[in-house]
N, C-alpha and C positions, 0 to 999 in steps of 0.2 A: 316442807319451805326447806331448810337449807341442811344438804345432810353434813355427816362428819370430812367428807371428801370433797365435798365443793368449798368447805369452810378452810381445810388445808390447801387449797390452791391458791386462797385469797393472800394477800400480801399483808404487813403487821397493819398498815394504815386502814387499811379496807376491813379489817377484823375490827379495830378501833371505830369506825364509823357505822359498822353492822351492830355494835354492841350498845355504842349510842342510841342507835335507833329504836333496837330492842328492848332496852332499858325506857324510852321513852314512850314505846307501845304497851310494856308492862304498867307503867302507872296507869297510862289513858285506861285501859283493861281493870285494874282496880279499883278508879274511882268510877270506872260505871257500875261496875260490881256492887260499888256500896248506895250507888242512886238510882240504880235500876237493874233492871233482869239482863242478864246476858245472852245473847241470842248462842253463843260456844262457849261454856265453861270452861271446855279445854282448851282453849286459846291462854290462859293463863298459865295452864302447866307448860304447854309449847313454848311459851316465852320465856319462863323460868329454866327448862331445857336447854333451850338455844344460847342464852345467858352462860351456862353453866359450861356448854361447849366451848363455848368462845375463848372462856375465861380459861379453859383447860388447854385450847390451843397455844393461846398467849402465854402459859408457863410452860409450855413444852419448847415454845418458840428461845425464850427467855433462857432454858435450862440446855438448850443447845448452842445456844449463843454463846452462853459461858463456857462449857466443854469444850467448844472447838476453840474459843480462844485461850483455855489452861492447856490445851492437847499444844496449840502453837505457841504459845510461852516456853514453854518446858521441851521444845523440840530446837 
């Protein structure tokens, strides 16, 4: 699906939309897993990992924004 490099190229808005879509997909997969048999149970793991990657990148963006602001304020 989305590799880390592809995610890094996305804007923060695109990351937020991808995160929202992935969370909705994970919800639907969990619901389907409880009500019937999944065709590909590995999709649950893939969705969770994608969410974790996106959140990690969002944290990196936030930390980078804070560090650049601190550097420009100190200069």
